N, C-alpha and C positions, 0 to 999 in steps of 0.2 A: 659856531655853526655856519654852514654855508648860507650866504644871503642870495636869494633868487635875483636874477637880473631881469630887467624889463626888456622885452623884445619889441622893437619898433614895428610898426605896420609895414608889411611888404606887399607889393602889388601882386595880384593874382596873375599867374602865367596865362598867356593868351590861349584861347581855346584852340586845340589842334584842329587842323582842317580835316575834312573827311578824306579817307584814302581814295586814290584813283581807282575807278572801276576797271577791271580787266575785260578786254573784249574777247569773246570766245567764238569760234566758228569751225566748221569742218575742215580737216587738213586737206581734203580733196573732194571733188564732187563728180558724179557720173551723170551725164546728160540722159534724160529719159527718152525712151523710144516709143513709137506707136503714134496713134492719131493725134493725141494731144500735144506731143512734142513736135510733130511735123507741121502743125498748124501755124508755127511762127509766132505764137503769143508768148512774149517774155514773162507776163504775169503768171500764166499757167505753168511755165517751166520752173520758175522760182518756187511756186507753191508745191509742185511735185518734189523738187529737191528738198524743201523743208520737211515735207512729210516723210520722205525716205530717211533723212538725217535723224528725225525724231524717233522713227521706228528702230533705227540702228542703236540709238542711245538707250531706248527702253530694253532692247534685247540684251545689251551689255549689262544694264542694271539688274535685270531678272537673272541673268547668268551668274553674276557675282553673288547676288543674294542667295541663289540656290546652292552654289558651290561653297559658300562660307556662311553656314547657319550659325546661330548663337552657340557659344561654347556649352552652355547649360540651359537649353530651352525649357521654358515653363511647361509643367504638366498641363494636360487638357483642362480647361476651366480655371486655370490659375494665372492667366496672362497678366493680371494686374496685381498679383500678390507680391509682397516685399519680404526680404529676409534681413536679418541683422548681421553686421560685420564689424569687427574691431577697427578702430581708427588706426591709421598707419603713420600719422604725423600729428604732433601737437606742438603749439608754439604759444609763448606768452611774452609780455614786455613788463619790465620792472622800472619804476621811476628812478631819477637820480637819487643816490643815497644822501641822507642828511648827515654830512660829516663836518666836524669842527674840532676844536682843541680837546673837547671832552666827549665827543660823540663817537660811537662805534656802530657799524652796520654789518649784519651777517646775512648771507643768502643761504637758504635751505631748500634742497630739491629732493623729490621723492616720486616713485611710481609704485603703486600697490602691486603685489605679486598676483599671479594666477589668471590674468585676463589677456595677456599678450601672446600666448602660445609659445612656440619654440622659435619664432622668427627672430633673426638677428636684428640689432638696433643700436642706436646711440642716443645719449642725452647729455646736454651741456647747458651752461649759462656763460655768456661772454659779453664783454662790454660792447655797447653800440659804437660803431666806428664807420667813418666814411668809406664807401667802396673804393676799390682800386681805380686809379685815374684812367680815363678813357684814352685810347691811342690817339696821337696827334694827327695821323694821316686818316683820311676818310676811308672806311672799309669798302672793299669791292662789292658791287651789287650782287655778285654771285657768292660772296663769302657767307658762311653760316653765322647766325647770331652768337655773340659771346656767351659762354655758360654763366648761369646765375650762381653765386656762391651758395654753399650749403646753408649758411646763416647770413642773411642780407647784411652787408657792411662788415662782416667778421673776417678775420684772417683766414688764409687757406686752411682747409681741414687736414688733419692727420689721417692715418690709416683707419682709425676707429670712427671717423666721421665727424669728430668734434674739432673746432678750431684749435690750432696749436697753442694759443695763449688763453684758452677758456679758463674762467675762474673756478669752475668745478665741472666734473664729468661724472655721469652715473655709470656704474659697472653692471648693474643688473636690477630687475624689479625687486622691491623689498629691501633695498639697501639705501638708507638715508645718507645724504652727503651735505656737509656744511662747509662754507668758505667765507672769508671776509670780503666785503665789497671794496671798491676803490676808495681811497682815503685822500681826498683833496677837495678844495672848494669848487673845483670845476669838474668833478667826477661825472662821467656820463651815466645814462641809464644803461640797462642791460637787456639782452634778448635771450630767451630760453627756447630750446628746441629739443624734441624727443622724437625718435623714429622707431619703426618696427615694434618689437616687444616692449620697449620703454615708453611708447606713445600713450596707450590707454591709461587714463587716470593721472598722467604726469602733472605735478603741481609744484610751484615754487613760491616760497614765502620770504619776504624781506622785512627784517626787524632792526630798528635803530633805538639805541639808548642814548639820551642826551641828559647830562647832569649840570649843564650851565643854566643860568637863570632864563635866558631867552630860549624858548623852545623846550624847556624842561619837560621830560616825560618819556614814555615809551611809545614809539610809533611803529605800527605793523601793517602790512598789506599783503594780500594774496595777489601775486602778479597775474594779470589778465591778458587775453589775446588782444592784438591790435584790432582797431575797428574804425568805424566812421561816425559814431555818435555815442556820447556818454552823458549821463545825468548825475548831478550831485546836489544834495540839499543840506543846508546847515552851515554854509560859508558866511563870512562877515568881513566888513572893513571898518568896524567900529572899535573904539577903545584901544586896547593893546593887541588886537588881533593882527597877525601877520600871515595871511592866507595866500597861497599861490597855486597855480595850475602847472603841473609838470607835463611836458609833451616830449615824447621820445619816438623817433622814427627809425625803426630797424629795417625798413624796406629799402629797395634799391632805387626808388624814385622819390622825388620830393612830394611833400604833402602841403596843402593849403588849408588852414584851419580858421574857423570863426569861433569865438567864445562869447556866448550870450548870457548876460546876467539879468536876473529878475529879482525885484524887491517888492516892498509893500505897495508900490505905485506902478508896478508893471515892468516892462522891458526897459533896461537902462541902455540907451543908445549911445554908443561911443565908437567912432571910426577906428580907434587904435586897437579895438578888439577883433577887427575883421581882417581877413586876408593875411594871416600870419603864416609865413613860409617856413617850414621845417625841412631842412635839407636831409638827404639820405644819410643815415648813420649819425644823426646829430640829436642833441637834447636841448630843450629850452625850458626855463622857469619863468612864468608870467605872474608878477605880483598883481593881485586883484585891485588894490588901490590905484594902480596905474591905468586901469581900463574901466574904472567905475567913476561915478561923480559924487564926491563927498562921502561921508560915512553912512553906511547902510548896515543896520543891525543884523538882518537875516536875509540871506541870498540863496537862490537856486541857480545853479550853473549848468549850462548846456554847451558841451564841446562837440562841434560838428565839423566834418571835413568837407570842403568843396571838391577836393581831389586827393587821392592817395589814402593811406591809413596811418594811424598813429596809436601809440599807447598813451592814455591820458589818466592822470591821477590828481587829486586835490589834497594838499596838506594844509592843516589848520593849526596855528599856534597862538595861544592866549597868554602871552607874557609868561609869568611863573605859575599860571593856573592850570597848565596842561597843554598837551599837543598830541596830535595823531593824524594819520591819514583818514580822510573822509571817504568811505567806500562808495564806489559807483553804484547807483540804484538800479533795481530792476526797471524795465521799461514802464512808462506811465500806464497805470491800471486802476480801475475803480476800487479794488481792494489791495492794500499793501500790508504785509506782515513783517514786523521787525523783531527778530529774536535776540535774546542775550542781555536782558536787564538784570544786573546783579542785585542780591538782596540788600547790600549796603549802599545802594544808590543814594547819594546825598542830594542830587538835583537832576532833573530831567527837563530838557528844552526841546519841544517838538516844532519842526519847520515843515510846512507843506506848500507845494506849488500846484496851481490849477491851470489848465490850458486856456488860451485866449477865447476859445469858443463858448465856454460855459462856466458858471460858478460851481463850487462843490460844497455840499453839506455832508459831513462825515461823522459817523459814530466813532468814539474812542473806546476800545475795549482792551482789557488785560487778560492774559492767560495765566492763571494761578495753578496751584497744585491740583485743584478739582475741576478746572474748566474755565470758560470765558466769563468775565464779569465786567461791569461798568464802574470805573473808579468814581467815587463820590466827588462832586465838584468839578469834574473834568469829563463831562459826558459827551461833548461834541465840539467840532470846530467848523467854522464857515470860512471858505476861501473864495475870494472874488476872482472872476475870470482873468487869466493872464497875470495874476499877482501871487505874492507869497504871504501866508499868514503864519503866525507863531504863537505858541502858548507855553508858559512855564507850568510844568506838572509837579514840581517839587519832589518830595520823597514819595513818589507815586507807588513804589513797590511795597511800602510798609513792611520792610524787613523780610520780604519773601521774593524769590526769583520770579521772573515773569517774561512773557513776550507781549508785544503790543500789536494791535490790529486796528487799521482804519478801514471802514467800509461805508457804503452809501447809507445815509439816514433813510432814504426812500429808494427801495430796490428798483422803482420805475425811472429813477433819475441817476443812472451811473455816470460819473465823470472820471476819466482817467487822471490820476494824480501822481506826484513824486513826493516822497517823504523822507526826512532824516531826523535823527534824535541824538542830541548831545547828552552824554551821561557823565556826571562828576562823582568821584569818590574822594573822600577826605579822611586823612589819618588823624590820630589822637592829638598830634601836634599842630593841626590846622593846615598842614601842607596837602596839596591836592594834585590830581591828574585828571585828564578828561579823555573820553573816547567817543566815537560817533558810530551810530547804527543806521541802517538803511533798509528799505524794502528789499526783500530777497525772495528767491524761488526755492521750492522744496529740494531736499537733497536727492530725491529721485532714487535710482538704483544704488548709487554710491557717491560719496564725496569725501575729500581728504583735506586736512590742514597739516602743514609740514613741520613747523617749528614749535615743539613742546619741550619743556624742561622738567627734569626730575626733581623730586622733593615736594611736589604739590602745588606749583604755581599755575597749573593749567586746570581750568574748569570748563566742562562741556555743558551747554544749555540745549535742551531738546524740547520742541513744542509740537504737539500734534494739532494741526489746524482743523481737523475734521474728526473722524471716528478714531477709536482707540488704535494704537499702533505698537509694533515691536520693532526695535532696531538692534542691529549688531554693531558693537563698538570694538575696534581692533587697534591695539597699540603695537607699532612696529618694533623691531629690534632697534637698539640705540646705535648711535654713530660709533661708539666704542665697544659695543657688545650687548648681549642680552637676548632673551627669547620672547618672541611676540606672544601677546595674550589677547583673548577676546572675551566679551561678555554680552549677554542679551539684556536690553533695557525695555521695560514695559511702560507705555505712556497712556494715561487715561484720555478719553475723548476731550479735545480742547485743552488739555492740561500741559503744564511745563514741568520738566524734571531737570535738575542740575546735579551733576556728580563730578567729583574730582576725577580728572582724566586717568583711566587705568594705565598703569605703567608696565612695561615688559619686565619679566623676571630677570634679575641680575642686571638691571639697567646700568649702562655706562654711556654718558653723553645725552644728547637730545634724541627725540623720537617723533614719529608721525602718528596721527590719529585718523582712522578711516571709519565712516559711519555708513552702514548699508541698511536699507529698508527691508525688513523681513516680511511684515504683513501690516495691513491697515494703512493708515496715513491719510493724506500726505503729512510729511514731517519737515519742519525747518529747524536749522541748527546753527549754533555759533560757539566759538571757543574764546575764552578769556585767558590771556597770559598775564599774570600779575607778579611783579617782583618789587622789592623795596631797595631803593638806591638813594643815597644822601637823605635818608629819613623820609623820602617821598614814596607814597603808595602807588607806584607806576603800574599802569595796565594798558592793554590794547585788546580789542575784540574784533574777530573776523568771522563773518558768516561762512558756512560751508555750503557750497553749491554743487549741483550735479556735475560730475566730471565728464559726462557725455562720452564715455569711452567706447560706445558702439553707435553705429549709424544705421539707418534703414537704407537698404539697397533694392531698388525696384527690379523685378524679374522681367526678362524680355521673351517674347514669343515670336517665331518666324512669321512674317506677313508681307509677302511680295506686293500685295495690293496697296501698300502704303504709298508707293510712288505714283499712284493714280489719284490719290486724295488730296 
């Protein structure tokens, strides 16, 4: 299996200077006539010229505003109203694949049908690569800027909009596509882009199976958009753990990244974790032991950029005890909900971080088949300010599926926290695998997970965090054929339901699962993919998150008076 390399500290680029301010003035001026002009006072002349120039500018502005009103002006009384519009471009970043002599990684991409209209579009996944070399000669000041590639760092696009060497391309909404990832120890991360009708709900899943002792297990991740900040809880540098942060830059400019580690004594200060430069189109893996101090059993990791954007992911491997991607957490919040605890959970290990400003006292609750309840012996957890606290919950599910919720013990003392939960499952032969859960947001209107296998290895966990809810679950056609199927699922207030993923009729290949909120809610969801390889009960769990396929667009009303305010 690929061994992550340590990236040495790179100096942060110097701050760019402020751009020169352009000087503006009238192309010509007319000398004023009359008594004030003939008086010979230069101050009066300049004042009159300034007033005339300002009047001329206002006249031009009013004229343009009147001649060019908004294309669809708001109706009377609706100047502040907003409408919904489908997104026209979606992008995500996948980490470097875990490849080795016995490892295999697949990429699966999908866009749900029915929301993109008839607009043309394209969708693809391509390896991150350095952008084309800049010209050696300095460009002319009058020359237009060079065009930005369709996918930053990707080869030139073909007629369909996808790079010519894309690993996979989408033909239309509703058609799932699977392709192998790069297979080498220095394989790069990938960038995924969808436009037009393929953009709303576009999702990409990366799944790796490793059968060698080091890193043994199933590792899955839903690829996420590039960003400037990511939180992870549940990392470690103790024992046989080999955890690392994957950084992938699919942008056209370099990014400078800091990695902050927090343990049970607070922030672990290490200059090697600051100012890491990630060049355009490049990928880096940063081993946590190289940027921490000694062995730390439980860590929270904050990846933040000083400049630029990156895709960030955290992989955890515990020798032969299991491995998986640790999902990035929802933003720090007083209440965190972690869906997806299997009924056969053999062990559960909770890790929580609190901000430096305040301690956190939290209730621990489980969502069972009939609603929320407090597990005996694990009622609460106290987290000191700026530190990490952890607790072993054991077989907390008691052979029933569940979701976990952390909330303030005192509603008058809410402290935003980040939480992660390690889940272990053990087979009859004692062999085990592990997966990590994290705080997540509700599925909202719709959420999708792309990589599901036929024959029953996929289980869907649904938790209604408030009132009773109904969701619609749809299985797409398979990669090799089949007819999509849908079913409605009823959830009791505060309850969790687990069901084998519905499969399309006549399934051939893998398929996607889409969850839509029909009524009630909010609902959080997770999918477990479980297979057995080398007698190991391998599994991975991914939360389903709102695909944000539509956005709010403010409406504009004509108002020439804005230039006077």
